[in-house]
C-alpha positions in Angstrom: -26.6 15.2 10.7 -27.4 16.3 7.2 -24.9 18.7 5.7 -25.5 20.5 2.5 -22.9 22.1 0.2 -24.6 25.1 -1.4 -22.0 25.7 -4.1 -21.7 29.0 -5.8 -21.5 29.0 -9.6 -18.4 27.1 -10.7 -15.4 29.4 -10.9 -12.1 28.9 -12.6 -9.3 27.1 -10.8 -5.6 26.8 -11.5 -4.6 23.7 -13.4 -2.3 22.6 -10.5 -5.5 22.2 -8.3 -7.2 20.1 -10.9 -4.4 17.9 -12.2 -0.9 16.6 -11.7 2.0 15.9 -13.9 2.8 12.3 -14.5 6.1 11.3 -12.9 6.1 14.1 -10.4 5.2 12.2 -7.2 6.3 11.3 -3.7 7.6 7.9 -2.7 7.0 6.2 0.7 9.9 4.9 2.7 10.0 2.5 5.7 12.6 1.2 8.0 13.1 -0.8 11.3 15.3 0.6 14.0 16.0 0.9 17.7 15.2 3.8 20.1 17.6 4.1 23.1 17.9 6.4 26.0 14.4 5.9 27.3 13.8 6.5 31.0 12.8 3.0 32.0 9.8 3.1 29.6 11.1 0.8 26.9 10.0 -2.6 25.7 9.7 -5.5 28.1 12.2 -7.8 26.5 10.6 -11.0 27.7 7.5 -10.1 25.7 9.2 -8.6 22.7 12.2 -10.9 21.9 12.8 -9.1 18.6 14.1 -6.1 20.5 16.8 -8.2 22.2 17.7 -9.9 19.0 18.0 -6.6 17.1 20.2 -5.2 19.9 22.4 -8.3 19.8 22.9 -8.0 16.1 23.8 -4.3 16.4 26.3 -4.9 19.1 28.0 -7.7 17.1 28.4 -5.3 14.2 30.1 -2.9 16.7 32.5 -5.6 17.8 30.7 -6.5 21.1 29.8 -10.2 21.7 27.1 -11.2 24.2 27.8 -14.6 25.8 25.3 -17.3 25.0 22.4 -17.7 27.4 22.6 -14.2 28.7 19.1 -12.7 28.9 19.3 -8.9 28.9 16.6 -7.3 30.9 16.5 -3.9 29.2 14.2 -1.1 30.0 15.7 1.8 28.0 15.4 0.3 24.5 12.4 0.0 22.2 11.9 -1.4 18.7 10.4 1.1 16.4 9.1 1.5 12.8 10.3 4.5 10.9 8.4 6.0 8.0 9.0 8.9 5.7 8.0 10.4 2.4 10.7 11.0 -0.2 9.5 14.1 -2.2 9.9 14.3 -5.9 13.2 15.6 -7.2 14.9 15.1 -3.8 18.7 15.0 -4.1 21.3 13.3 -2.0 22.3 15.4 1.1 18.8 16.8 1.6 16.9 16.3 4.9 13.4 14.9 5.2 11.1 14.5 8.2 10.5 11.0 9.7 7.8 9.5 11.9 8.8 7.0 14.6 6.2 4.6 16.0 6.7 1.9 18.7 6.0 -1.7 17.6 6.5 -3.3 21.0 5.0 -2.6 24.4 7.1 0.5 25.3 5.2 2.8 27.6 6.7 6.0 26.2 9.3 7.1 23.6 9.8 10.5 25.2 13.4 11.5 25.5 14.7 8.7 23.2 17.2 8.8 20.5 16.8 6.9 17.2 19.9 5.0 16.1 20.9 4.9 12.5 18.1 3.3 10.5 18.1 2.7 6.8 14.9 3.7 5.0 14.0 1.6 2.0 11.6 1.9 -0.9 9.3 -0.6 -2.4 12.2 -1.9 -4.5 14.2 -2.8 -1.4 16.9 -0.1 -2.1 18.0 2.3 0.7 17.1 5.9 -0.2 17.6 7.6 3.1 19.2 7.1 6.6 17.4 8.3 9.7 18.9 9.2 13.1 18.3 11.7 15.8 16.3 12.8 18.9 12.5 12.6 18.6 9.8 15.1 19.5 6.8 13.5 21.2 3.7 15.6 21.4 2.1 13.7 24.3 2.6 13.8 28.1 1.7 11.5 30.9 2.3 10.6 34.6 1.4 7.6 36.8 1.7 6.9 40.5 0.1 4.3 42.8 -2.0 2.7 40.1 -3.3 6.0 38.8 -2.4 7.3 35.3 -3.0 10.4 33.4 -2.0 10.7 29.7 -2.5 13.4 27.0 -2.1 12.4 23.4 0.1 9.6 22.2 3.5 8.7 23.9 4.3 5.8 21.6 5.0 7.8 18.4 6.6 11.1 17.4 8.5 12.9 14.7 12.1 13.9 14.0 12.1 17.1 11.9 14.8 16.7 9.3 15.8 13.4 10.8 16.7 11.5 7.6 19.4 12.2 5.1 18.6 11.4 1.5 21.2 9.0 0.1 19.7 8.1 -3.3 17.5 10.0 -5.7 14.5 8.7 -7.7 14.7 9.7 -11.3 11.7 11.5 -12.7 12.1 11.7 -16.4 9.5 14.4 -17.0 9.3 15.3 -20.7 12.1 12.8 -21.6 10.2 11.6 -24.7 9.3 15.1 -25.9 5.9 15.2 -24.2 4.3 15.7 -20.8 1.4 13.7 -19.5 -1.1 15.6 -17.3 -3.6 13.6 -15.3 -6.8 15.1 -13.9 -7.7 14.3 -10.3 -11.2 13.4 -11.4 -12.3 11.7 -14.6 -14.5 14.2 -16.5 -14.6 14.6 -20.3 -15.9 18.2 -20.1 -13.2 19.4 -17.7 -10.5 17.6 -19.8 -11.6 19.3 -23.0 -11.7 22.7 -21.3 -8.2 22.1 -20.0 -7.0 21.2 -23.5 -8.6 24.4 -25.0 -7.0 26.6 -22.3 -3.5 25.1 -23.0 -3.9 25.5 -26.7 -5.0 29.1 -26.4 -2.0 30.0 -24.2 0.7 28.0 -26.0 -0.6 27.6 -29.5 -2.9 25.2 -31.3 -1.7 21.6 -31.2 0.2 21.9 -28.0 -2.2 19.7 -26.1 -4.5 16.8 -27.0 -6.9 14.8 -24.8 -6.2 11.1 -24.5 -9.2 10.1 -22.4 -11.4 11.6 -19.7 -8.4 12.0 -17.4 -5.2 12.2 -19.4 -3.8 15.0 -21.5 -0.7 14.8 -23.7 1.3 18.1 -23.9 4.2 18.7 -26.4 7.3 19.6 -24.4 9.6 22.5 -25.3 13.4 22.5 -25.3 14.9 21.1 -22.1 16.2 24.5 -20.9 12.6 25.9 -21.2 10.7 23.2 -19.5 10.7 24.5 -15.9 9.3 27.9 -17.0 6.8 26.2 -19.3 5.5 23.9 -16.5 5.3 26.9 -14.2 3.1 28.8 -16.7 1.1 25.6 -17.4 0.2 25.0 -13.7 -1.0 28.6 -13.4 -3.5 28.3 -16.2 -7.1 28.9 -15.1 -9.6 26.3 -16.1 -13.3 26.3 -15.3 -14.3 22.7 -14.4 -17.7 21.4 -15.3 -20.3 20.9 -12.6 -19.9 17.6 -10.8 -22.7 15.0 -11.1 -25.4 14.6 -8.5 -23.9 12.7 -5.5 -24.9 11.9 -2.0 -22.1 10.7 0.3 -23.0 8.8 3.4 -20.6 8.0 6.2 -22.1 4.8 7.7 -19.9 5.0 10.8 -20.7 8.5 11.9 -24.1 9.0 10.2 -22.9 12.1 8.3 -24.7 12.8 5.0 -23.3 15.3 2.5 -25.0 16.2 -0.8 -24.0 18.6 -3.6 -26.2 21.1 -5.2 -27.1 18.9 -8.2 -29.2 16.5 -6.1 -32.8 16.4 -7.1 -35.8 14.3 -6.0 -39.0 13.1 -7.6 -42.4 13.0 -6.1 -42.4 10.7 -3.1 -44.0 10.2 0.3 -41.8 9.2 3.3 -43.1 7.8 6.6 -40.7 7.3 9.5 -41.3 5.9 13.0 -39.2 4.8 15.9 -39.7 1.5 17.6 -38.0 1.0 21.0 -38.1 -2.0 23.3 -37.1 -1.6 27.0 -36.4 -4.6 29.2 -36.1 -4.0 32.9 -34.9 -7.0 35.0 -34.9 -7.0 38.8 -33.9 -9.7 41.3 -36.7 -11.1 43.5 -35.9 -13.1 46.7 -38.3 -15.9 47.7 -38.1 -16.4 51.5 -39.8 -19.6 52.9 -41.8 -19.5 56.0 -40.4 -20.3 59.5 -39.8 -24.0 60.2 -41.1 -24.9 56.7 -37.9 -26.7 55.7 -37.7 -24.7 52.5 -34.7 -22.7 51.2 -34.3 -19.2 50.0 -34.4 -18.8 46.3 -33.3 -15.9 44.1 -35.3 -15.3 40.9 -35.3 -12.7 38.1 -38.4 -10.9 37.0 -38.5 -8.8 33.8 -40.8 -6.0 32.7 -40.9 -5.4 28.9 -42.4 -2.3 27.3 -42.6 -1.4 23.7 -42.8 2.2 22.6 -43.4 3.3 19.0 -42.8 6.9 18.0 -44.9 8.9 15.6 -44.6 7.9 11.9 -46.1 11.0 10.1 -46.0 10.9 6.3 -43.8 13.6 4.8 -44.5 14.6 1.2 -41.5 15.6 -1.0 -42.4 17.2 -4.3 -40.5 16.4 -7.5 -37.8 18.7 -8.7 -37.2 20.0 -5.2 -34.0 21.9 -4.6 -31.3 20.7 -2.2 -32.6 23.0 0.6 -36.1 21.5 0.2 -34.7 18.0 0.5 -32.8 18.9 3.6 -35.8 20.6 5.2 -38.1 17.6 4.4 -35.7 15.1 5.9 -35.1 17.1 9.0 -38.9 17.5 9.5 -39.2 13.7 9.9 -37.3 13.9 13.2 -35.0 11.2 12.1 -31.6 10.7 13.7 -28.5 10.5 11.5 -28.5 6.7 11.3 -32.1 6.7 10.2 -31.4 9.3 7.5 -29.0 6.8 5.9 -31.8 4.2 5.7 -34.2 6.8 4.3 -31.8 7.9 1.6 -31.1 4.3 0.6 -34.9 3.6 0.4 -35.4 6.7 -1.7 -32.6 5.6 -4.1 -34.2 2.1 -4.4 -37.6 3.6 -5.0 -36.2 5.8 -7.8 -37.1 9.0 -6.0 -33.5 10.2 -5.5 -31.8 11.4 -8.7 -28.2 11.1 -7.5 -25.4 8.7 -7.1 -25.4 7.3 -3.5 -21.9 6.6 -2.2 -21.4 5.0 1.2 -18.0 5.3 2.8 
């Protein structure tokens, strides 16, 4: 599949789509907990000993001691990993969504309740506590060895299932300046953003640090929220992106932007297929010969080579001409990846080739 992005002339975009403010960011959280109340679909504790160990530790904290040597055969408990994202400027007492995923061999987490689970950041500090009933988007049923399942039953979400306990300080403008970081390094776009900020707020308000970073002079603390709101709504016209061809080697998808150009080249493509057909042959000896029946294999091999017509692509061709030329070769998506790589090696493709 060859996909082309026929982009219209570049239009102005808001600065909030092109850049972000340094320090205003989300933080990932993670925790380990137990899900209880499952209808016999929990972990098989003989194969997941950490589930039993976690349950024993929790019961001891609640004042319940399990005698030594007792092997609890539980079916309604599952060990889970809990993940969440702590948004910027979140304050204690706010609720955030959490995602719960089974880490054992539980068949389903439907109907379960997550017990109190601390959610920690990369520094090991607890920033939120999760607990509640989970929503599972999947469904399934099984009987007599037959099984039907729709979507996943081993993960789900708890809307508002975590309570923020600690905030992450975001000292935006604490040193008298803001740092704006563009999503893509580009000297032209950075300079245009600086010019737009200086036109709106006065000369000298912003200065470019490099191809991605802009330093902006911060106003008085009581005016910073309004200043940043106006700053994010500024319209900036980004420069045209460089010629790029993106190839997904797993799916065979090829995406090009409108800046892609080619030089004079001739492309030949052919398909070679080898088919091997093996059939069993039974050799039966004659009567009273004293021989034995022997089974043998015979193989038939055929080689087919498809047409390899030469396709001429003229230099300076537009993107539409490139796509038409490649499609006329009759190549499948995987073959197109090889053709584009060969064109780049031969110097006929004036674009950056990126394989993902």
